[in-house]
N, C-alpha and C positions, 0 to 999 in steps of 0.2 A: 504493500500500500504506500510506503514511503517513496518508492520509486515512481509510482503513478503520480503522486503529489508533486514530486520534483519535476517530472516531465511536463505536467500541466503548468507549473510555475514558469518553466523555461519557455513554453509556448506563449504564455501571456507576456513574458518579457520580450519575446520576438515581435509580437503584435505591437507592443508599446513602442519599440524601436522603429518599426515601419511607420507608425503614426507621426512620430517626431519629424520625419523628413518629407512629409507630404507637400508642404508648401501651400500657396493660396488655393482656396476652394470656393465653390458656389454651387448651390443646388440648381436643378433645372434641366431643360432640354432645349435644343436648338431646332428651329424649323426654317425652311426657305419660304419667303413670301414673294408673290408677284402682284403688281398693282396695275390698275387701269386709271389713267389720269382724266382730267376734265376737259382737255383740249379735243374738240371734235375732229380736228385735222391730224391728230397724232397717229403714229403707227400702231398704237395699242387699240385703236378703234377701226382699223382697216377692215372693211367688210369681207374681203377675200382671204387675207392671211394676217390676222391681228397678232402683234408681238407685244406682250405685256412688259412692263418695266420691272427690272429686277435681275437677279434675285437679291432680296434683302433678307438678312438673317435676323431672326427674332428669338430671344431667350424668354422662356416662360418658366415660372417657378412659384412655389408657395413657401412663404417664410413667416413664422409667427402667426399662422392662421390666415394670412392674406395672400391672395393670388396676385402675381405681378407679371408684367410683360414689358420687355424693352428691346429696342433694336440694337444690333451689334454692328459696329463699323467693320468693314472688310479687314482693315489693318489690325483690329483687335480680335478677330475670329480665332486665330490659333491659340491665343492666351486664354480666351473664354473656354474653348474646348478642353484645354489642359486643366483649368479650374474645375470644370464639370467632372472630368475623369478623376481628379483628386478627391472630389466630394464623394463620388461613387465608391472609390477605394476606402475612404474614411468610413462610410456607412458599412461596408463589408467587414472591415477590420474591427470596428466597434461591436458589430454583431457577433463576430468570432470571439472577441474578448468576453462579452457577456456569457456566451455559451460555455466557454472554458471556465469562467468564474463560477458559474452554477455547478458545473461538474466538480470543480475543486472544492466548493463548499460542501457538497454531498460527501465527498471522500473524507474531508476533515471531520465532519460530523460522525461518520462511521468509525474513524480512527479514535475519536474521543470515547465512543461507546465501548470499543473493543480494547 
């Protein structure tokens, strides 16, 4: 049982170390948006082959119970994608940490009884 406890503690320490190096993060997902403008002579209104404006990238997320949406400039797109990926990794790692902690607590409880 001591070996199992030590193994879990090492795995938790590994998770913590991975969390420390994540960097900037933000929740959400990116989507591409295409728009039609108000100019009746524009290419986006051509009757035979309309070409919408875009793509524009939009970030949508919920934080503190509020849904938000914002456009992302092309030059910021790579950084925002990295932040989203970091957030997804953060969620995965914290979930793993909780799972390991629950398992560890159960083993420690059994050890106290025995």
